[in-house]
Structures are given as structure tokens and as C-alpha cells.
N, C-alpha and C positions, 0 to 999 in steps of 0.2 A: 730441113726436116719437116716433112708434111704433117699437118695437124689432122687431116682427114675429118673424123667425127667431131673435132673440137671447133666450136664456132668462135667468131670474134668476140661475141658477148661473153663467152666463157673465159676467153683469154683476159678480157677486161676485169672479170670477176676475180681472176687470180690475184690481182693487185690488192684485193681486199680480204682475201681468204686468211683466216687466223691459223696459219699452219703450225704455230707453236703450241696450240692447244687442241690437237685432233681428237682427244678422248680415246685413242686407240694406239696399239703398238703392232709391230710386225710379229709374225707367229712363231719365230724361232727362239723365243726367250720368254721369261717371266718378268713382270715388273711389280715391285712393292713400293709404296710410299709410306714412310714411317714418321711418327712423332719424334722430334729431335731429342726428347729426354728419355722416355721409356721404350722407344722403338715399337710402339703399338702400330699395327697395320691400319692405315687410313684408306688406302687404295690398293687394289690388286687386279691384275689382268685375269680375265675370266677363263683363260686357258689352263689355270691351275685346276679348274674343275673338269673342263672338257678333255684335257690331255693327261691329267694325273689323278683324277678322281677325288680331289679334295674340294668339298663344297666351299664356295666363296663365303657363304654365311658363317662358316666355322673359322675363317681366317680373319675377316674384318673385325677390328677392335681388339684382337688378341696380340700378345707379344710375338715378335718374330722368332724369339728363342724356341717357341714350341715346335718350329719346323726344323731347326738346326740340330745337327748331331751334337750330343751333349759335350763331347770333348773339344768342340770348336767354338762353343758359345763365348767363353772368356776372351779368346783371341779376336773373334769378330767384334765383340763389344768394345775392345780397346781400339780397334780400327775405326769403328763408327764414332767413337768419342773424339777422335782426332779432327781438329778443325780442317785439316787438309787431307781428308780421307781419300780424295781422288788419287793422291800420290801412291796409294797402296794398290791401285788397280793394275791388273785384275787380281781379285781375291779368290783364292780357291776355297769354295764352300761346299761341304758335304751336307746334303739335305735328305731327310727321311720323308718320302712322299708315298703314302699308302703302304708303309712297311717296306718300301724299296729304297735302297741307298743310291743316291746319284750325286756326282760331283759336278758343280757348275763353275764357270768363271763369273765371279761377281764384279759388277762395275758400279761404283757409287759416286754420287755428287750431291751437293746441298742446294736445295731450292730455297725460296723465301720462307715457306712455312713448313716444309717437310724435308726429310732425308730420302733420297731416291736410291733404291737398290734394284739393279737389273741383273738378271742371271741368264746366261746363255751357254751354249756348247755343253749340254749334258752328256756325261759318260759314266761308266761304272768306276768304282774306286780303283779297280785293277788297271783299267785303261788310263786313268788319271795319274797313276803312279809310274807309268812307263817313262823311261828317259827320253828327252827330246833336246833338240838344239836350243840353246838359250836365246831369248829374245834380244839380249844385249849384243850378242854376236850378229844377229840379223841387222840390227840398227847400224852397227859399226861397219859391216861389209857393204851394205847398200849405200850408205852415205860416203864412206871412204872412196869407193870406186868412182862415184859420180864426181866428187870434188877433185880427185886426181885427174880425171878425164877433162872436166870443164876448165881446169887451169890451162889446158892446151888449146882451148877453143876461143874463137872470136865471135861476138854477136849473140843476141838473145836467141835467134832461131836455132843455132847450132847447139846451144845448151838445152833448149826445150826438146829438141829432137833426141838428145841423150836421155833426158828425163823420161820421155815416153817409152823409149826402149827399155830402160832400167826397171820402170814400174811394171811393164808388161812381163818382163822376165821374172821379176820377184813375185808377182801375184798370180800370173797365169790367166788374166782376163784376155778375151779374144781381141779387143780393141782398146787402146789407150790413147787419148788425145790430150794435148795441152791447148786450152781455150783461153784466149786473151780478150779482156774487155776494153772497148774504146771509151772515150770520155762520156758518151751518151749511153754506155752500157750495152750497146749491141756487141756481139762477140764474133771472133774469128778463130778457126782452128789453125794454129800456126805450127803444130807438130803432131805426128801420128805414127803409132806402131800398131800393125794389125795383122791378122791372119791373111794369107794370100787369097783366100776365097771371098773376102769381103770387099765391097766397093770402097774406094777412098773417100774420106771426108775432108782431107787436107785442103786448106785454102778456102773452104766454104765460110760464108758469113751468115749470122742469124740475128734476128731482131731482139731488142731488149725485152720484149714481152715473153720470150722463151724462158727467161729467168727473172721473175718479177722482183720488185724492190724488197719485200719482206723475206724472200728466199735468199737474196744477196746478203741481207743483214744477218740471217742465221748462219750463212757460210762464214761470216766474220767471227761469230761467237763459237760455233761448233765446227771445227776445221776438217772433220772427216765424217762422211755419211755413207752408210752401206744400206742398200736395198737388196736383200739376198735372194728374193724371189718375187718378180713382178706380179705373177698370177695369184699369189697367196692372199687369202682373205685376212683383213686386219682383225685384230683381237681387241675387243672392247675392254676399257678399264672401268672397274666398278668401285664406287666410293662409299665409304661409311656415311650414314645420314648426317652425322655431326660434321664431317669434312666437306660435304656438299655446300654448306653455307659460306665457305671460304672461296668459292669460285672454282673454275676449271684448273686442272693440274697442268702447270707449265712444263712442257717437254722440250724446251729449247736445247738443253744440253743432254738429252736422252740419246743413247746409242740405239735404242729400239723404236724410236718414234715412227709412227706410220706416216706415209707420205700423202700428199694431196691427191685425191681421186683424178683430178685433171692431169696432173703430172704422170700418174700411173698410166692413164689412157695414152698420153703422149709417147711414153716409152713402148707401150704395146704396139702403137702404130709404126714404130721404128723396128719392131721385131726384137727388142731387147728383153732378155729374160732376167737379168740381174745387173746391178750397177753399183759403182763406188765412186765417190767424188772427194777430192782432196783440194783444200783451199790454198791459193797462193796470194799472200798479202804483201803490200808495200806500206809500211808504217801504219798498219791497222786498216788500210783501205784495200778492198778486194781488187787485186790486179788480174787474176785469172783463176782457172781451175785445171786440175788434172782429172779428166773424166774417163772412167773405165767402164766399158760395156762388155757384157757376156750375152751369148745368143743361144746357148745350148743348156737350158734348164737352170736350176738354182745354183748359186755360188756363195758359200759362206766363207768369210775371211776371219780367222780368229782374232781376238782383241789384240794379242801381242803383235801380230803381223800388221794390224791396222795402226797400232801405235808407232811402229817403225815407219809406216807410210806417212803418218801425220808429221813425225819429226823430219822426215825427208822433205816434205813440202815446206816446212818452216825454214830448214837450212837452205834449200835450193831457191826459195823465194829471195833470200838475201843475195844469192849468187846471180840470179836473173837481174835484180835491181842494180847490182854492181856492174854487170855487163851493159845494161841499158844506159847507165849514166856515164 
């Protein structure tokens, strides 16, 4: 993958880039950091003002409940009180923004100092109430089909080829690759499913500098990452003055975390317009990745579908390791 405008010095700098504290998110959602006791807003993404007309200054330091539809406050409060609030994800939250009711998918996790609430996929209450296929069914069918097929297969390559085809079918990305790391963390594309018009990447090798150490560490902690639009401008996170003294907001587990500018340029050089990556682990060590690329504009994958893909990666990681051994 040619780096074009990216110099070797910039690649070396990648190893030191603090990608877990970018100070910004992607533009397709909102982020709030809250105090763990009263849920006062300590940080907010500034697109609450640019996209929804709510001044940042009117949100910081205020209780989150002031934005939530009254009938949902008690339910949300009980979820946020739960020590394992992530298990409730996604939380359907109706928010009143400038007298307009919108329903978001809320995604929560606990950081060291704050509770993080991210909200994406806004739609009207009517749209949110429309029936849809249950995420549990998606999980079941995706995983069941692959496990049944992989039982008939021999070797890692045949299983990873199945995985690439199944994830492409399930998500609709233009290209899906399975990328395996060597001991020195250079990588090889060992399976690929792609649209016929795309040149093949199967069999290509890439240096370890393509995915620097701190990025590999994040892949172990946060097993799925979506970049829904490569060309979109990142959205800055604004902190309350009292929160700034505690240091930058750690977004290691964020679903909206903005990516490294160097990595964004790398993707642009490849002509990629959106991407999703699923980690494949072997006893906590990064074995490889399922890398999904799109080339025709933005591609948003809803949280429930991403959860199915993340679970798929976890289950099929075990299958790969079993075949390998």
C-alpha cells in the first residue's frame, strides 16, 4: 500500500502518537463525559452546537437529564448506575434538541474518572419505532453458518477465506480481507473477498510500521473500530474548566474516537472512503484483523450489526487457533 505523501519520519512518529487521546470524535455522533455520581456533563463534542443548535456553554456543568425526554430519565439513570452499563448497549435514548425529538442509539462505558455516553444513528421517534430484525438473530445466523461450514474445512486459509466472504455478505463492504501478523508484526493478506472491479490484495505483505505498536494495543482493548467517512472533519471535544485539570479524555474504548491524521491520509492514498476493522485474538495477543474497505462514499454500520461482527471475530478467532494447532 503506497504511502505517497507520508514520509518515513511521519511513519516513525506514528509509534509515538497518543492515538487514545485525540481530543476529537467522528462527526456522525455526539459524545458526553459525565461525572459518575450526578451525571453532570464534563465534556461534550462541539457538534451539539454546530449540528443541533445547542450552545456548548449551556450543556457543560449541567445534568444530562436536562436533554433527555422526561419519561426516559429514570430508565436511563438505572442503566448508568449499573456497574456493567456496557451490557445494556445500545440504549435507545430520546433526546430533545432545540424542541426537536430525536432517538439515538446510546453506547456507554466507564473510564477512570468519567462515564462516557456516545450517541449515534439519530432518527425520528416514528422511524425508531418501526419493526426490525432482532440483533440476536443476526448474531445467531452469522456465527452458526460459519461454524457449520468451518467444521468441514481443513487449515487456517480455508477458514479465513470463509470469514472474508461471510463478513462481506453480512456488512456489504466492497472489500474484506483477513490480515495475519507475523512474529515481528509485519502483516500478510491471507484471505480476501472483493468486488470484481477491484484489484486483488491477496498475498501481499506489509511492514509492521503500517500498524504501529500503540494501534495494535488498542486493537486488543477495543475489538472493533469503524471509520464511517474518511473525508469527514473530526469534531473537537470541549471540556469544562474543572475537568481540564484531570488531563485529556481517554477514548481507548470509544466507538466514535477520531483516527490518526496520518492513518487517515494513508487510507485516502488507497482510495478508501470508509473502513471497519475487527480484531482476531489468540489468548489476548493480536493474531490478525478482519479489515473491511469501502470505496464509494460514507458507510455507517449500526451498533447492533457491529456487535454481531465483534462477536463473530471472537468466536472465529478460537476456530482459527484450533485449526492452526
